[in-house]
C-alpha positions as a Python dict, from the first residue, in 0.01 Angstrom:
ca = {
    (1, 'M'): (0, 0, 0),
    (2, 'N'): (61, -376, -16),
    (3, 'A'): (267, -553, -283),
    (4, 'L'): (-31, -682, -462),
    (5, 'S'): (-140, -334, -558),
    (6, 'L'): (195, -221, -707),
    (7, 'P'): (153, -132, -1072),
    (8, 'D'): (289, -380, -1327),
    (9, 'I'): (341, -173, -1643),
    (10, 'A'): (540, -448, -1813),
    (11, 'S'): (228, -670, -1815),
    (12, 'Q'): (43, -419, -2037),
    (13, 'N'): (13, -477, -2406),
    (14, 'A'): (267, -307, -2632),
    (15, 'R'): (149, -3, -2819),
    (16, 'Q'): (296, -150, -3134),
    (17, 'A'): (276, -525, -3164),
    (18, 'L'): (619, -654, -3280),
    (19, 'P'): (834, -949, -3165),
    (20, 'L'): (1194, -877, -3066),
    (21, 'E'): (1497, -1110, -3123),
    (22, 'W'): (1677, -1025, -2790),
    (23, 'V'): (1577, -851, -2472),
    (24, 'G'): (1768, -864, -2151),
    (25, 'M'): (2057, -722, -1951),
    (26, 'C'): (2423, -665, -2031),
    (27, 'G'): (2718, -618, -1796),
    (28, 'V'): (2561, -780, -1486),
    (29, 'A'): (2848, -802, -1227),
    (30, 'L'): (2891, -1139, -1053),
    (31, 'P'): (3150, -1395, -950),
    (32, 'V'): (3197, -1722, -1131),
    (33, 'L'): (3380, -2045, -1045),
    (34, 'I'): (3640, -2172, -1289),
    (35, 'K'): (3844, -2471, -1182),
    (36, 'G'): (3744, -2415, -823),
    (37, 'K'): (3859, -2057, -821),
    (38, 'Q'): (3638, -1750, -804),
    (39, 'H'): (3674, -1491, -1081),
    (40, 'A'): (3514, -1149, -1126),
    (41, 'A'): (3290, -1159, -1435),
    (42, 'T'): (3004, -983, -1616),
    (43, 'A'): (2701, -1156, -1775),
    (44, 'D'): (2477, -1073, -2063),
    (45, 'A'): (2147, -1246, -2015),
    (46, 'G'): (1849, -1235, -2249),
    (47, 'V'): (1557, -1400, -2418),
    (48, 'S'): (1358, -1346, -2733),
    (49, 'L'): (1036, -1168, -2697),
    (50, 'D'): (818, -1370, -2939),
    (51, 'D'): (483, -1247, -2812),
    (52, 'G'): (467, -925, -3007),
    (53, 'E'): (171, -806, -2793),
    (54, 'A'): (372, -822, -2468),
    (55, 'R'): (518, -487, -2348),
    (56, 'G'): (833, -644, -2197),
    (57, 'I'): (1002, -947, -2028),
    (58, 'H'): (1064, -1022, -1665),
    (59, 'M'): (1425, -911, -1625),
    (60, 'S'): (1435, -980, -1251),
    (61, 'R'): (1376, -1343, -1321),
    (62, 'L'): (1678, -1359, -1544),
    (63, 'Y'): (1878, -1181, -1278),
    (64, 'L'): (1773, -1429, -1005),
    (65, 'A'): (1856, -1724, -1233),
    (66, 'L'): (2213, -1606, -1249),
    (67, 'E'): (2271, -1648, -874),
    (68, 'V'): (2370, -2014, -911),
    (69, 'L'): (2691, -1900, -1100),
    (70, 'E'): (2855, -1789, -778),
    (71, 'S'): (2842, -2137, -618),
    (72, 'Q'): (2864, -2386, -902),
    (73, 'E'): (3151, -2457, -1135),
    (74, 'L'): (3114, -2321, -1483),
    (75, 'N'): (3044, -2601, -1731),
    (76, 'P'): (2818, -2653, -2035),
    (77, 'L'): (2547, -2836, -1834),
    (78, 'L'): (2516, -2545, -1589),
    (79, 'F'): (2473, -2306, -1883),
    (80, 'K'): (2200, -2527, -2025),
    (81, 'K'): (2020, -2543, -1690),
    (82, 'I'): (2028, -2160, -1656),
    (83, 'L'): (1900, -2107, -2006),
    (84, 'Q'): (1614, -2357, -1947),
    (85, 'R'): (1524, -2158, -1629),
    (86, 'F'): (1516, -1844, -1841),
    (87, 'L'): (1269, -2006, -2076),
    (88, 'D'): (1056, -2165, -1802),
    (89, 'S'): (1018, -1825, -1638),
    (90, 'H'): (916, -1680, -1977),
    (91, 'D'): (716, -1973, -2115),
    (92, 'D'): (445, -1748, -2242),
    (93, 'L'): (676, -1499, -2400),
    (94, 'S'): (1000, -1652, -2532),
    (95, 'I'): (1133, -1959, -2721),
    (96, 'C'): (1503, -1861, -2725),
    (97, 'A'): (1742, -1787, -2439),
    (98, 'Y'): (2094, -1648, -2435),
    (99, 'L'): (2368, -1620, -2184),
    (100, 'K'): (2722, -1488, -2221),
    (101, 'I'): (2990, -1463, -1943),
    (102, 'H'): (3298, -1232, -1978),
    (103, 'S'): (3586, -1286, -1734),
    (104, 'Q'): (3971, -1294, -1706),
    (105, 'V'): (4142, -1621, -1627),
    (106, 'L'): (4476, -1607, -1441),
    (107, 'L'): (4733, -1880, -1516),
    (108, 'K'): (5076, -1923, -1349),
    (109, 'R'): (5328, -1948, -1631),
    (110, 'P'): (5696, -2053, -1582),
    (111, 'A'): (5986, -1861, -1726),
    (112, 'L'): (6163, -2018, -2029),
    (113, 'V'): (6491, -2101, -1851),
    (114, 'S'): (6511, -1966, -1496),
    (115, 'P'): (6301, -2094, -1200),
    (116, 'L'): (6093, -1780, -1206),
    (117, 'S'): (5721, -1775, -1274),
    (118, 'G'): (5439, -1521, -1289),
    (119, 'W'): (5068, -1472, -1360),
    (120, 'K'): (4920, -1407, -1699),
    (121, 'S'): (4563, -1284, -1764),
    (122, 'Y'): (4361, -1423, -2053),
    (123, 'P'): (4029, -1264, -2152),
    (124, 'V'): (3764, -1535, -2177),
    (125, 'S'): (3403, -1522, -2294),
    (126, 'I'): (3156, -1811, -2292),
    (127, 'A'): (2837, -1778, -2499),
    (128, 'A'): (2548, -2020, -2498),
    (129, 'S'): (2201, -2034, -2645),
    (130, 'L'): (1894, -2252, -2617),
    (131, 'K'): (1663, -2224, -2911),
    (132, 'T'): (1364, -2457, -2965),
    (133, 'G'): (1552, -2730, -2774),
    (134, 'M'): (1880, -2686, -2956),
    (135, 'F'): (2173, -2612, -2722),
    (136, 'H'): (2483, -2429, -2853),
    (137, 'V'): (2792, -2315, -2660),
    (138, 'E'): (3104, -2127, -2769),
    (139, 'L'): (3427, -2041, -2596),
    (140, 'K'): (3628, -1730, -2684),
    (141, 'I'): (3987, -1671, -2568),
    (142, 'E'): (4253, -1413, -2636),
    (143, 'V'): (4621, -1516, -2637),
    (144, 'T'): (4902, -1267, -2672),
    (145, 'Y'): (5241, -1356, -2835),
    (146, 'S'): (5537, -1197, -3008),
    (147, 'S'): (5574, -1202, -3385),
    (148, 'T'): (5897, -1122, -3570),
    (149, 'C'): (5859, -1034, -3938),
    (150, 'P'): (6033, -1283, -4176),
    (151, 'C'): (6084, -1010, -4442),
    (152, 'S'): (6240, -780, -4187),
    (153, 'A'): (6463, -1051, -4064),
    (154, 'A'): (6588, -1129, -4418),
    (155, 'L'): (6657, -760, -4481),
    (156, 'A'): (6847, -728, -4157),
    (157, 'R'): (7058, -1034, -4242),
    (158, 'Q'): (7141, -881, -4588),
    (159, 'L'): (7266, -564, -4418),
    (160, 'I'): (7478, -765, -4181),
    (161, 'Q'): (7623, -965, -4470),
    (162, 'Q'): (7708, -636, -4649),
    (163, 'Q'): (7874, -502, -4342),
    (164, 'F'): (8078, -819, -4305),
    (165, 'A'): (8188, -791, -4661),
    (166, 'N'): (8285, -428, -4609),
    (167, 'D'): (8482, -498, -4290),
    (168, 'F'): (8660, -820, -4401),
    (169, 'S'): (8697, -797, -4779),
    (170, 'N'): (9052, -889, -4894),
    (171, 'K'): (9145, -954, -4530),
    (172, 'P'): (9249, -1285, -4375),
    (173, 'L'): (8984, -1397, -4123),
    (174, 'Q'): (9084, -1437, -3764),
    (175, 'H'): (8844, -1631, -3541),
    (176, 'T'): (8878, -1400, -3243),
    (177, 'E'): (8827, -1088, -3461),
    (178, 'V'): (8515, -1232, -3629),
    (179, 'L'): (8372, -1341, -3293),
    (180, 'T'): (8420, -993, -3156),
    (181, 'W'): (8263, -840, -3467),
    (182, 'L'): (7955, -1061, -3428),
    (183, 'G'): (7902, -943, -3075),
    (184, 'S'): (7929, -570, -3152),
    (185, 'T'): (7698, -309, -3292),
    (186, 'Q'): (7959, -259, -3560),
    (187, 'G'): (7879, -597, -3697),
    (188, 'I'): (7508, -651, -3618),
    (189, 'V'): (7412, -324, -3785),
    (190, 'A'): (7035, -415, -3821),
    (191, 'T'): (6772, -609, -3635),
    (192, 'P'): (6426, -727, -3757),
    (193, 'H'): (6116, -565, -3619),
    (194, 'S'): (5875, -754, -3398),
    (195, 'Q'): (5544, -677, -3225),
    (196, 'R'): (5315, -788, -2956),
    (197, 'S'): (5035, -977, -3122),
    (198, 'T'): (4698, -1117, -3036),
    (199, 'A'): (4514, -1431, -3127),
    (200, 'C'): (4137, -1422, -3083),
    (201, 'I'): (4016, -1785, -3084),
    (202, 'Q'): (3642, -1864, -3089),
    (203, 'V'): (3541, -2239, -3081),
    (204, 'H'): (3222, -2437, -3102),
    (205, 'L'): (3227, -2693, -2822),
    (206, 'N'): (3086, -3037, -2782),
    (207, 'T'): (2793, -2975, -2548),
    (208, 'E'): (2858, -3306, -2366),
    (209, 'L'): (3193, -3175, -2225),
    (210, 'Q'): (3212, -3190, -1841),
    (211, 'N'): (3418, -2862, -1826),
    (212, 'F'): (3527, -2578, -2043),
    (213, 'P'): (3872, -2662, -2195),
    (214, 'I'): (4011, -2312, -2131),
    (215, 'D'): (4361, -2424, -2023),
    (216, 'M'): (4383, -2675, -2306),
    (217, 'I'): (4298, -2423, -2578),
    (218, 'I'): (4548, -2169, -2434),
    (219, 'N'): (4822, -2431, -2411),
    (220, 'E'): (4764, -2558, -2763),
    (221, 'A'): (4764, -2203, -2909),
    (222, 'E'): (5082, -2098, -2730),
    (223, 'R'): (5256, -2421, -2823),
    (224, 'A'): (5165, -2376, -3193),
    (225, 'L'): (5286, -2012, -3190),
    (226, 'G'): (5604, -2074, -3000),
    (227, 'T'): (5641, -1715, -2876),
    (228, 'A'): (5391, -1652, -2596),
    (229, 'V'): (5459, -1334, -2411),
    (230, 'Q'): (5640, -1383, -2077),
    (231, 'T'): (5590, -1284, -1713),
    (232, 'A'): (5891, -1274, -1474),
    (233, 'V'): (6221, -1309, -1651),
    (234, 'K'): (6594, -1302, -1599),
    (235, 'R'): (6843, -1217, -1873),
    (236, 'A'): (6867, -1589, -1960),
    (237, 'D'): (6494, -1601, -2011),
    (238, 'E'): (6509, -1293, -2232),
    (239, 'Q'): (6782, -1454, -2437),
    (240, 'A'): (6580, -1765, -2482),
    (241, 'F'): (6281, -1555, -2586),
    (242, 'A'): (6504, -1388, -2849),
    (243, 'L'): (6597, -1732, -2968),
    (244, 'A'): (6238, -1846, -2985),
    (245, 'N'): (6143, -1542, -3194),
    (246, 'G'): (6441, -1602, -3425),
    (247, 'Q'): (6324, -1961, -3476),
    (248, 'N'): (5951, -1869, -3517),
    (249, 'L'): (5960, -1591, -3777),
    (250, 'M'): (5595, -1539, -3893),
    (251, 'F'): (5367, -1326, -4089),
    (252, 'C'): (5009, -1309, -3965),
    (253, 'E'): (4926, -1567, -4230),
    (254, 'D'): (5174, -1807, -4080),
    (255, 'A'): (5027, -1756, -3731),
    (256, 'A'): (4670, -1811, -3847),
    (257, 'R'): (4772, -2141, -4029),
    (258, 'R'): (4957, -2274, -3725),
    (259, 'L'): (4657, -2216, -3508),
    (260, 'N'): (4428, -2370, -3765),
    (261, 'V'): (4623, -2696, -3767),
    (262, 'A'): (4651, -2711, -3390),
    (263, 'L'): (4280, -2643, -3319),
    (264, 'K'): (4150, -2903, -3568),
    (265, 'T'): (4285, -3181, -3344),
    (266, 'A'): (4191, -3025, -3005),
    (267, 'P'): (3957, -3250, -2802),
    (268, 'G'): (3595, -3127, -2777),
    (269, 'V'): (3626, -2865, -3052),
    (270, 'K'): (3362, -2897, -3318),
    (271, 'G'): (3459, -2592, -3521),
    (272, 'F'): (3632, -2260, -3480),
    (273, 'K'): (3684, -1909, -3605),
    (274, 'L'): (4016, -1730, -3533),
    (275, 'K'): (4164, -1387, -3596),
    (276, 'V'): (4526, -1289, -3543),
    (277, 'V'): (4636, -928, -3518),
    (278, 'H'): (4998, -824, -3549),
    (279, 'A'): (5021, -463, -3414),
    (280, 'E'): (5288, -354, -3657),
    (281, 'S'): (5591, -164, -3525),
    (282, 'L'): (5688, -74, -3886),
    (283, 'H'): (5342, 61, -3993),
    (284, 'S'): (5075, 262, -3816),
    (285, 'H'): (4824, -7, -3917),
    (286, 'D'): (4785, -375, -3813),
    (287, 'A'): (4843, -686, -4015),
    (288, 'V'): (4546, -925, -3973),
    (289, 'A'): (4453, -1279, -4084),
    (290, 'E'): (4139, -1488, -4018),
    (291, 'S'): (4068, -1851, -4051),
    (292, 'R'): (3775, -2080, -3975),
    (293, 'W'): (3687, -2443, -3983),
    (294, 'N'): (3342, -2603, -3961),
    (295, 'W'): (3199, -2274, -3838),
    (296, 'R'): (2834, -2214, -3824),
    (297, 'A'): (2757, -1876, -3993),
}
């Protein structure tokens, strides 16, 4: 049996004529190039099936169009070319094409004080669409940080004040004695609660950008929050991290507002949607805040 005689069931007419908004593949494993480095990734690739009479699309054509990702740097123009290839290979079936890439970007991050450094992993997704000639691209990044509750900090300070009053009422203060008291569990009787927190940042990008501003978005977010989680640390770094948390007390609302202000001035960002989640150590539920600017619904 030669190849020409193989049955092509997908070319048959559908039993029930109905267009479909998205048809394709999810979780396609492949390598991608980001800033010259290869990263493991998965791709979701699809097109609309606007010909309601058609039984299905040509998924192998989408798969083969993804091969370029392993040898060319990820950038908006490459996404647009791939999406156009999706449509060219389905010119009789589809008018919309979609591509989403999921990966993890590793960045070397220095310690706060010591000369140590270590790698941090940031989940990254890039989603693009080409619909009737309109190209749209979004970048989604997750950033982890520490958040110390302002209310808890105030309550802890009040307990320390009360303990100080109990221990030193009607007693002449001696500098050495007070200094020792401040460094003991007898004096610092309470500490505020903090938690590992996550900022999920989704931005609309200028489609004329030469590259995806992944590092820039991460750096702007961590700078705005002030308490990015650390990698390798010595005790001096841990102390500096405690100081950073004490100087950056924040509710989830505070974190969302800080990120909003920072992202509005980020180059190449046309709009954004963000969500911060503080995984409460006090409660069994999370504290969550969302914000958006110039976001297309």
